N, C-alpha and C positions, 0 to 999 in steps of 0.2 A: 606447843611445848617449849621448854627452855633449850639452852644449848645442848648439843648431843652429849651422851655419857662419855663417848670416846674422846671428844674434844676436852671435856672437863678433866678426865683422867690424865691426858697429856699435860695440860696446864698445871694440874696438881703436882705431877712428877717434876716438872720444871721448877715449880716453887719450892718443893722440898729439897731438890738438889742444890738450888742456888740460895736457899735460906732467905728468900725474900717474900714479900707479900704485896698484893695489889690493894692500895688504899681505895676504899669504896666511897665515892662522893655521895652526898645526899641527893635523892632523886629530885629535890626541888632546885638543885643547881642548874642554871640555864645559861651559862656563859656561851656566847655564840661567836662564830667566826664573822668578822667584819661588821658586827653591829654591837658595839660596846659603848662605854661612856665617851662623851665628846673628847677628842684629843688622842684616842687610842683605837686602833683597829687591827685585829689579827686577820691576815689574808690567807691563812691555811689552817686546816684542822690539826695537822701533825706538827705543831709548834710546842717544843718542850716546855717553854715558859707558860703557855696556855694550860697545858696539862698540870704543871706544878701549881698554877693558880687555883686549879680545881682539886688539888690534893692527890693527884694521880701521877704515876710514873709512866711516861710515854713508852719507854723501852719494853714494858711488859705487854704491849699490844702489837703483835706482828702486822696488823693492818697499817701501821705507821712505818713499817720497814720499807723504805723506798727501793731497796735492792731486790725485792720480790716482785714477781709478775703481778699485774693488776688483778687478774682473775683469782690468784691466791690470796691477795690482800682483801678483796671483796668477800671471798668465802670466809676468811677469818673474821671479818667485821660482822657479818650476818650470824656467824656461829656464836658470837658472844651474846647476842640479843635474845631477850625473852619474847614470847609471843605478843605480850602487851606492847613492848617496845617496837616490835616489827609492825604491828597494826598502826601504831602512832606515827609511822613514817610513810603511810600510803597516801597522804593528802598533800596539797600544795604548800601548806604551812606545816612542815614536818617537825615533830617534836624532838628528833634526835634521840640520843640515849646518853644523858650526862653521866650516868653510872660508869660508862666505859669511855668517856671522853668525846662522844659524838655530839656535836652541837646541833641545835635546831637549824633548819634551812628554809628560806622562802623561795619557792621555785618560780613563782609567777612574776615575770617581767615582760614588757612589751617594747618592741622597737620596729614598728612597721615602716616608719620613715624618719627615724630618729628616736632617741630614748624617750619613752612615754611615761607619763605619770599615772597611767591606768594600771591597776593592780597594786598590791601592797608593798612591793619591794623597793622600787625606785624612790628615793627620799630627797626631793629637791627642797632647798631651804627657802623660806619666805624672804623676799627682797628687803623687807623691813626688819628682819630679825638679825641681831648681832650677838655673837659671831655666826650663829646658825641655830636653827630650831630642830635639828636632827642630829643623830649621832654621826661620828666620823671625825676626821682630823682637819677638815677644811670645809668652808662654806661653798656650796654649789647651787646657784639659783637657776641656771639655764643649761640647755644643751642644743646642739645644732639640729634644726628641724628641716628636713629635706622635702622636696616636692612630694605631693601625694603619689603613691606608687603607680597609679594608672597613668599619671603624667610621665613619670620616669620610663614606664613601658613604652610610651609613644616615641621615645628617643631611639628605640631599636639599637641601643649602644651597650653591648656587654661590658666594655671597658668601664663605662660610667657606672653601671650597676655594681661592678666589683669594687670600684673606688668608694661608692657610697657605703657598701657593706663593710669595707675595711674601716672607713671613718666612724661609722656607727659602733662597730665592735671595739674600736680604740676607746671611744668615749665610754662605752659600757664597761670595759675593763678598768678604766680610770675610776669610774663610779664605784666599782667593786673594791678597788684598792683603798678608796677613801671611806669605806664602810657605808656606802649609800646605795648599793645595788647588788644584784645577783649576777650569776653567770649563765643562767638559762633563760632564753628569750623566746616567747611564744609568737614568733613572727618568722616568715611572712605569711600572709593570706595567699593561697594559690587556688582560690575557687575558680578554676578553669583558666583565667587569663592574667594572673599577676605574677611577675618575676620575683625571684628571691635568691639569696646567696648565703651559703654557710661559710664559715671562716676557719680554715685549717690548712694543713699542707702535708702531702705525701705520707708514706709509711703504711703500716698495718692499720686497716680501717678500725679494728677493734681496740687499738691502743694508741693510735697517733694522737698527739696533743691537738686540742682545738682552742681557739682564742675565746670564742663564745659559742653557745649552743643554739642553733637555729631550729625552729619547729614549723613544719608545713601544716597548714590547717585550711579548711575544716573538712575532714575525711569522713564520708564521701557523699556525692550527689546532694550536697548542701546548697540548694539553689533558691530556696524560698525562705524569707524571714517572716514577713507578714503580708499576705496577699489574699484578699477576698475570703476571709475566715480561715485561711490556711496559715498556721503559725509554725515557726521552726520547732516548737516543742511537741507538736502533734503531727507534723507533716510526715506522710509515708511516701517516700520517693519510689514510684514504680518505674523501674528502669530495666531495659533489656540487657542481656549479657553483652551484646555488641556495643550498645551505647555506653555501658560502664567501662568497657575496655577502650573504646574509641575516644571518649570525651572526659568522663569523670575520674578515671583512674590514671590516665596517661600523665597529667601534670605531677601527680604524687609519685608515680614511678620514676619520672625524670628527677624529681627532687631527691628521692632516696638513692637511686642507682647512680645518676650522673652527678648530683650535687653533694652526695654523701651527707645529707642532713642527719642530725643526731636525734631528732624527735618528730613525731607526727601526732596531731591532735584529732581525735575522732569527734564527730558532730552530734548535735541533738537529735536529728531526724532519724527515722527508720528507713531502711533500704529494703524494699520488697518485704515489708512486714517485720523486720528484725532491727532493733536499735543498733545504730552504727557502733556504739561503744560496747555492745555485747555480741557482736557478730564474729565468731571465731574464724570464719572463712576470710573476712576482710582484714582482721587484725593479725592473728597468728599465721593464717594461711598465706595471705598475700603480702602484707607489709614485712613480716619477719621471715616467712618461709621463702616466698618467691623473690622478694626484693632484697632480702638480707639486710634489714635495718640494723645499724650498729648504734643503738641508743634505746630510748624509752618511748612508750606510747602514753599520752595523757588525754584525759577527757576534757571536753569543753566544760566550762563552769556552769553549771551544776548538773551535768548530763545524767548522772546516776539518779539524782533526785527527780529529774524530769522524767526519766524512764519509769520511776515508781509512782510519782504523783500526777504527772500530766498525761503521758502516753498510756499510763496504767497497763503496761505490757504484761500480758498473761496474769494480771492481778498479783504480780510479784511484790513481796515485802521488801523492805530495805536490805535485809540480809540476803534474800534471794537475788535481788538485782546486783548487789555487790559481788556475790559469788559468781554469778553469770558473767560479769564483766571481767573479773580477774581470770577466770578459767578461759575466757575468750582471748586474753592476751593483753588486757589493760594493765598498766604499771603504776599509774598515778591518777588521783582524782582531784581535779580542781574544784574548790567549793566557793561559796559566796560568803566568806567569813566576815565580811564587813557588815553584813546584815544581822541584826539581832532578833532572836525569837525567844520570847519569854525571858528576856533579860540577859541572855547569853548569846555569843556569836554562833551562827550556824556552823556545824561541823560537816566536813566532807563525809559522804556515805561510807567510803571504804574504811576510814578510821573509826567511824561510829558503829558499823555493823559487821565488819569482817570477823571479829572474834566470835560473835554470835553465830555467824555462818559456819565457822569451824566447829563450834559446839553442837550445832544442829546437823553436822555431817554433810553440809552442802559445799564445803571448801576444804582443801588440804593446806596445811602449813607450807608445804613445798610450793604451792601456787604463789603464796606471798613471798617466799624466798626468791622465786624467779623474778617477780616484779622488782624487788629490792636490788637484785643483782643487776638488772638493766639500769636502774637509777644510779647506783654507785659506780658502775663502770663508766657511765657518762661523766659523773663528777670527778672520777679519777683522771679521765682524759682532759678535763678542764683545769686541772691543777688545784682543785678545791682542797685536796688533802696535802699537796706538796708545794703548791705554787708553780708558776712557769717563769723562770728568771727573766726572759726577754720582755715580759709584760709587767714585771714587778715595779718598775719605776714610773709607770703611767700615773698621772695625778691630775689635779685641777687645771694645770697649764695645758693639758691635752684636750680640753673641752672648749668648744666654741673658738677654736683657733682660726686665724685668718685663712689658712688653707681650707678648712672645713666649710667656712662661710662662703668662700669663693666657689667651692665645689657645689654648694647648695644653690648658689646663684646660677652657675653654669648648667647644673642639672635641670633647673626650672626652665632655663632658656631652651635647652635641647628638646624639652618635651612639648614645646609649643607647636601646634598644628594650625596652618592657615587653610580655612575651608572655602572662603569666598574672597574674591578681589575684583569686583565689577569695575570695568573700565581701567584696570591697572592703577587704581587710586593709591594703593599702597606700593612701596613704602612712602610715607609722608616725607616731604623735603623740609628739613629743619631750617633751611635758609629762607623758605617761603612761608611756612606755617609758623607764625609767631605766637599764636594763642589757640587753645582748644577749649571747648566746653566738655565737662566730664559729668556723665549721668549714669544711673544704674544702681541696683541694690548692693552691688559689691564695691562701689567706689570707695567707701570708707570702711569696708570690711566689717559690717556689724556682726555681733554674736560670735566673734572670733572665727568668722567663716574661712579665713586664710589658713587656720590651723589644720583643718580636716579632722577626721576621727583618729583616735589612738595617738595622741600627741602629747608632748611635754612643753614646758615653757621655752620658747625660742630664745636664741641669743639676742635678737632684737625684732621689733615689728616695723615693717615698712608697708603701709597700706598702698594700694594702687594709686590713690589720689596723691599721696606724698611722693611716690616715685615719679609720677608725671610732673609734679610741680618743680622737681629738681632740674628738669630739662626744657620745660616750656611753660609759658604763662597760662594760667587757668582763668577763663573768662566766660560768663554766661552769654556774652555778646559775640563770641567767636563763631566763625563760619564752619568750623570743623568740630564734630562731636565724637568723643570716644565713649562708648557705652560698655559698662562692665556689669555682666550678669551671668546667670547660669544656675546650676543646682546648688543646694546647700545641705546642711546636715538634717534639715527637716524633711528633705526629699530622699536623700540617699545616705544611709548610715546603717550601722548594725541595728537589727530589729525592724528595719524598713526595707521593703523590696521596691526600689525605685527604678523602673525601666523606661517609662514613657513620661515625657515632660515637655512643657512649652513655656515660653515667656508669659508672665501675667499680662492680661489684656491692657491693664492701665499702663504698664511700662511700654507695651508696643505702641499704644496711642501717643504716649508722650514723645517717643522717638520719631514719630511721623508728623506730629502737629506742633512742633516747636515754632515759636514766633519768627525765627530766622531760618533761611534755607541752609540745610546741613549738607556738607559734601560727603559725610559718612553717616549713614543712617544707624547702623549698629556694627559693633566690632566685638566678636566673641573673644574673651580672654579669661582664662582661669585664674583665680586669685592664688598667689603663691605664698610660701612660707616666709620666715623671718628675713632671709637674705634675698627677697624676691626681686625678679626682674620686672621692670615697669612696662606698661603698654607702650609708652613713648619709645622705649628702646627696641621693642619688637616691631614697631610700625615704621621704623626708619631704616636707612640702608646699613646701620651698624650691625644688624643681625639678620641673617637669612633663614627663614623657617626651612626645615629639612624633611617634613612629614614623618611619621604617618600615623593615622588612627589605629589604635590597638583594638578597636571594636568595629562592628558593622552597624551602621545607622540606617534604619529603614523607616518608611512612612507607612503607617497602617490605618485602615479605615475603622477597624474594631480592635480592641485590646487582644493581645496574644494570651493564650491559655498558659499562664506561668506555672501552673501546677503540673503540666505535662512536660516530661523531660525527654521526649522522643526527639532525636536530632535529625534523622533522615526524613525525607519527604513522605508525608502521609497522604497519598493521593485520595484514598477513600474518604478522608475527612477534609480534604482541600486545605491541608496544613503544609506550608512550605518548610523546607528543611531549616534546622537551626545552625548557627555559627556560619562564618564565611565559607566553610568547607562544603556545606550542604545547601545553603540558602539558594532557592531558585524561584522566589516570588517576585512580584513587581515592586516598583517604587523604592529602589535603592537610592537613598539620599547621598550617602557617602560610603563607598565600599571599604572593606578592610584594607588598611595601608594607604588610604587616600590622604593627599596633602599637596598644597600648592607651594610654589617657591617664587621668589622675586627674580629668579633667572630661569633658564630653560635647560633641562638635562635630557640628553638623548642616549640611546643604547646601541651598541654594535657588538657582534661577536663573530669570530672566524670559525667557530664550530658549527658544522652543518648536520651533525648527527654522529651517533656512536652506538656500539652494541656491547653487551655484557653477557657472559655465560656464568651461571651459578651451578655448582654441583648440587645434585638433588638425590644423592644416594642415601640408603638407610631409612627409607620410608618417609622422607620429608615432603613428598608431594601431597598437596591438598586440592580438593575440588573448589570450584567457584560457582557463583550464581550468575548465569549469563542471561542477557535479554532474550525474549522469545524469538526474535528475528534471527538470532545466531544459529546457523545450521551445523557447523562443525567446530569442534574445540580441540585444543592441543592435548596430547596424551598426558603431559604433566602440566596441569593448568596453573598451579602456583606452588611455591616452595614455602614450607612452614619455617618462620623465622626462629622459633624456639628450638634451641639445640644446634642451630646453624652458626657457622663461624662469622658470617656477615662481614667479610673483610673486603669485598669488591667495592670499587669506587668509580666515580665519573668525575673527571677534571676538565675545567674549561676556564676561559677568561672572559670578563665582561668589560668592554670599554665604555666608560661614562664620560660623555662629551658635554662640557658646559658651553652652550651656545650663546650665553648672555654676557652682559658686561659686568656682572658682579660675581665674585667668588662665593662659594657657599658649601655647607655640608650637605650630603645627600645619602639617603639610605637605599641600598640595592636589596630588594626583596626577591628571593629566588623561590619559585614554587615547583613542586613536582605534581604533574597531573597524572594521578594514578587512581585506578588502573586504566588500561585501554578502554575506549568508549563502549565496547560491547559488553562489559561487565556490569551487572545490574546493581542498583542501590549503592553506588560507590561515591566517594567524595569528588567534588568537582575539581578541587585543587587543594594543596596543603603546603604550608611554608616548609621549605627544606633547609634554607640558610638565609642569613642576612648579614650585611656588612655596611657600616657607616664610614663614609670617606669624604674628605674635603677636596673639592676641585676648584682651582683658581679660575678666574674669568677667562673665557676663550681657550681653555685648556682641556686636556683629556687625562683621565686617570684609568689605569688598568687594574681591575680588581679580580684576583684569582679565587676560584672556588673548587673545592673537592667534596663531593657528596657521597656519603655512604649509601649504597644502593638500597639496603634494607630499610633505612630510615627515610630516605627521600621518596621511595616508591612503594613502601610497604603499606598495606591497608588492613583494617579489621574486617574480616568477612562476616557474613551473617551468623556463622557458627561461633563467632568471637575469637577465632584464631587470627593471629597477625601473620599475614602472608605477603609474598612478593609475587604479583601476577606475571604470567607469561604473556608476551606480545609487545606491542609498541606503546610506551608511555612517552611523556614529554617533559622537558625542562622549560619553564616559562619564567621570564623576567619582565615584570610590568612596572612602568613608571607610576609614581603616586597619583599623578593627574591623568593617567591613561593616554598620554600623548605619545608615548614611545614604548615599544616592547620588542623583545626578541625571544625566539624559541627554537628548539631543535629536538628531534626524536631520539629516544633511547630504546633500542630493541633489546629485550631481555629474553634469553633462552636458558634452558636447563640441560645439563649433562646428566643423564640418568645411568 
């Protein structure tokens, strides 16, 4: 229905008293914020000149009154809208409501490791176009492209991640100011192991300003793209409650609760039979209810269509799928509007079918109001309606700056992991190695292999071969060979599940059968982005690798069953546990956190053990599953973390001793081994903290740690409760190459 009668009566009374009228613009008017004719860009909705341009009086619309609370303004905005206008704003290319001054908005932008050209919003100009082939007041051809996120993750450097997030958000905000981008970015991927960072600061989570909106995706149990006839569109992830809590929900919980991300994207797959984007328990119950998301939930593109046409869930029609998703808590539907069907762009399902769902009694208008409320509250926080003064001056000079390019170079360098160094051949001595031979499929970076997926045009390209040539002569007759190879977008990308790979046989033979003896048979090095570091710089004393692998690499005789998402060891099926926390199988090539260095780091600690007592009053005690050999158990076996204050901590220092002749950065990984060994089906260990530190040659650095007991030693028990077990757990600090480690016990008791 239209705006409420009481709302219209109040407006009518105001109009009569003030003897004014609201000019009604034609419904065909589509003046937009920040996408206008070249040379002009509005950066906020509530601009009096923009309203006047549309024949409207901005002061007549309370949603543009910046003195009012956001919630009141959003309520007013939605109150003006007809049901047709509301439905037209449920898709990623929202129609706005020009009749009341609300412009269209394109929600879909990507920034996984820099501003991406994926999606309809980011408008990079062609290098050969003058002055630019897109709208906006300046030409922008490039943006800073940072290392692929899995490389940045290998740095184990939170400061680096934050700096990259700030740089990307600065360039994103500049693109918005220039009329070439949006404010809502559907990044990062946190499918179990990828880090991300939202950009904001302090204040009420519901109203605090945010620089750009981050979106954590893909939720949840989205672990198969295309594997042995299992596609992401039809895959039904059968996951136990424990594995959901332990593995698949935990990163998203951290993203929302700790990172205060303002959006979550639900995935294509079903979870235990129910499509993720229509699962009220996962969306309304967990994301918004348990985790208190301050933002909106969006579907993967075109998840509602997939639910209807591919998964054919319950034989639902488009109207029924749209209604089920909105009722479950979905706020926005990403479509595939660049695809044409019968001569017109595909529409998102929510915009296409929600009105029919209302007419059929399957959906209430209030469900749509709730979705729009979450959308517009997010846009209010982003300054879409009012602008944010401290970001208003960002422009083309803030894109591809020397600082950002230097950060991209440094970030790529920090993510390098040295896996092998037989005979201490590395680092190469630039005074002795005057020439190298360069081989491998990535040497010239074909098919833009350096870009990675979800990327935009970089500030500049530097191929590995070009980087090497700047530092040393390249010659096929050289005695030393640098081989550049690895996976590419044909093996690992969206729509492809790439888990097991090896070098092509022809490449292996070439590296072993060269006509001249090679001092280096092969050297793994990932191709980097525009401001890439070259292999010559990572193979010489100028740079010291600091480990570690953000994944667990194992050697398997037969392929793993990728469609099985069970993490803990399945003895009855002879399946080892998944992830470093549970894996207990043979043939570990490189363990989680593994990495070599050009120097030698050793650990010491003065802490020989500690004890902690947690209050367990008010029914917080929970039972545990013990191994059959355990005869007696504590009266309070574990404390339930939910509802517990969890303020208890354990503090200690780790001395990192550099016993070599070169200074270098080093990552200290701290694990909690929880619970005590007598508890059944428990993780072997789990990361509790990490810190990256630079240690000069022959020096010692003292690194302090304070662990929250609940986070460091808490486990998810088979009943899916997160608990802290009673008994003796352990803090373990392991060197990346397993040459040094320290540990000490932590005894945990409960006062009942």
